[in-house]
C-alpha positions as CSV (number, residue, x, y, z in Angstrom):
1,M,-46.3,154.6,-13.9
2,L,-45.3,151.0,-14.9
3,Q,-42.2,152.5,-16.5
4,K,-41.2,154.2,-13.2
5,I,-41.7,151.0,-11.3
6,L,-39.6,149.0,-13.8
7,S,-36.8,151.7,-13.6
8,L,-36.8,151.5,-9.8
9,V,-36.7,147.7,-9.8
10,T,-33.8,147.7,-12.3
11,L,-31.9,150.2,-10.2
12,A,-32.4,148.1,-7.1
13,V,-31.1,145.0,-8.9
14,V,-28.0,146.9,-10.0
15,F,-27.2,148.1,-6.5
16,I,-27.8,144.6,-5.0
17,S,-25.6,143.0,-7.7
18,A,-22.8,145.5,-7.0
19,A,-22.9,144.8,-3.3
20,A,-22.9,141.1,-3.9
21,C,-19.8,141.4,-6.1
22,N,-17.9,143.5,-3.6
23,P,-18.8,142.1,-0.1
24,Q,-16.9,143.6,2.9
25,K,-14.2,141.2,3.8
26,Q,-14.0,140.0,7.4
27,V,-11.5,138.2,9.6
28,T,-13.0,136.3,12.5
29,L,-11.0,135.7,15.7
30,T,-11.7,133.6,18.8
31,V,-9.9,132.7,22.0
32,A,-7.8,130.3,19.9
33,D,-6.2,133.4,18.3
34,K,-5.1,135.0,21.6
35,G,-1.5,136.1,21.3
36,S,-1.4,135.6,17.6
37,Q,-0.5,137.9,14.7
38,V,-3.0,138.4,11.8
39,D,-2.7,140.1,8.5
40,V,-5.6,142.1,7.0
41,Q,-6.3,144.6,4.3
42,V,-7.4,148.2,4.8
43,G,-11.2,148.4,5.0
44,E,-11.5,144.8,6.3
45,Q,-13.4,144.1,9.5
46,I,-12.0,142.2,12.4
47,I,-14.6,140.4,14.3
48,I,-13.6,139.0,17.7
49,T,-15.9,136.6,19.5
50,L,-15.1,135.5,23.1
51,D,-17.0,133.8,25.9
52,G,-18.6,136.1,28.4
53,N,-21.5,136.6,30.8
54,P,-22.6,140.3,31.1
55,S,-25.2,139.3,33.8
56,T,-22.2,139.1,36.2
57,G,-21.2,142.7,35.4
58,Y,-18.2,141.6,33.4
59,S,-17.8,142.5,29.7
60,W,-15.1,142.6,27.0
61,E,-13.9,146.0,26.2
62,A,-11.2,147.3,23.8
63,E,-8.4,149.0,25.8
64,N,-6.2,151.8,24.5
65,F,-6.3,150.9,20.8
66,D,-4.9,153.0,18.0
67,T,-8.0,154.9,16.7
68,T,-6.1,156.0,13.6
69,M,-5.8,152.3,12.6
70,F,-9.0,150.8,13.9
71,E,-12.6,152.0,14.4
72,Q,-14.9,150.0,16.7
73,V,-18.2,149.3,14.9
74,G,-21.1,149.7,17.3
75,D,-21.2,148.2,20.8
76,P,-20.3,144.6,21.7
77,T,-23.2,142.2,21.0
78,F,-24.1,139.3,23.3
79,I,-25.6,135.9,22.3
80,S,-26.7,133.7,25.1
81,S,-25.7,130.0,24.9
82,N,-29.0,129.2,26.7
83,P,-31.6,132.0,26.0
84,G,-34.2,130.2,28.2
85,L,-32.0,130.5,31.3
86,V,-31.7,134.0,32.9
87,G,-28.1,134.9,33.7
88,S,-26.6,132.3,31.4
89,G,-23.3,132.9,29.7
90,G,-22.7,133.0,26.0
91,T,-20.5,135.0,23.5
92,L,-19.6,138.6,23.2
93,T,-18.6,139.9,19.8
94,L,-16.7,143.1,19.1
95,T,-16.2,144.4,15.6
96,F,-13.5,146.7,14.3
97,T,-12.8,148.2,10.8
98,T,-9.2,148.8,9.7
99,L,-8.6,152.3,8.5
100,K,-5.0,152.5,7.3
101,T,-1.8,150.4,6.8
102,G,0.5,149.7,9.6
103,K,1.0,147.4,12.6
104,A,-0.7,147.7,15.9
105,T,-2.0,145.7,18.8
106,L,-5.7,145.2,19.7
107,T,-6.1,144.5,23.4
108,L,-9.5,143.5,24.9
109,V,-10.0,143.2,28.6
110,Y,-12.7,141.2,30.4
111,H,-13.5,143.2,33.5
112,R,-16.2,145.1,35.4
113,P,-15.8,148.7,34.0
114,W,-16.5,150.4,37.3
115,E,-13.8,148.5,39.1
116,T,-10.9,150.7,38.2
117,D,-8.3,149.4,40.7
118,V,-8.8,145.7,39.9
119,D,-6.9,143.8,37.3
120,P,-9.0,142.3,34.4
121,V,-10.1,138.7,34.8
122,D,-8.8,137.9,31.3
123,T,-7.0,139.7,28.5
124,F,-7.1,139.0,24.7
125,V,-4.3,140.5,22.7
126,V,-3.7,140.2,19.0
127,T,-1.1,141.9,16.8
128,V,-2.6,143.2,13.5
129,T,-0.7,144.1,10.4
130,V,-2.8,146.1,8.0
131,K,-1.6,146.1,4.4
């Protein structure tokens, strides 16, 4: 029994060590990167964090991006700047993984998704070159 436990612990240490030696690379973008161009590698994650307030109905959403080059990872996440205050603003974070080489634009719009005939309040555009 002890031999099996030691084997499992050893196996766990090997997997954890391998993961630590090869962490997923990430590129983090903010409003300061609006309109810029970034270079990334295939398999890297692009993390975009922007100010927002979902309690108003507005949210950041990716618009018409190339799904052969980028995959959105999960839903946008919100972190309140004042968790004790209902309805306070904060930051919304969207994450994308790069899938292949090439050049494409990632466009995020800040809007109320149900207002289809209304221009977005804000737009975040970045040109991405994946190598």
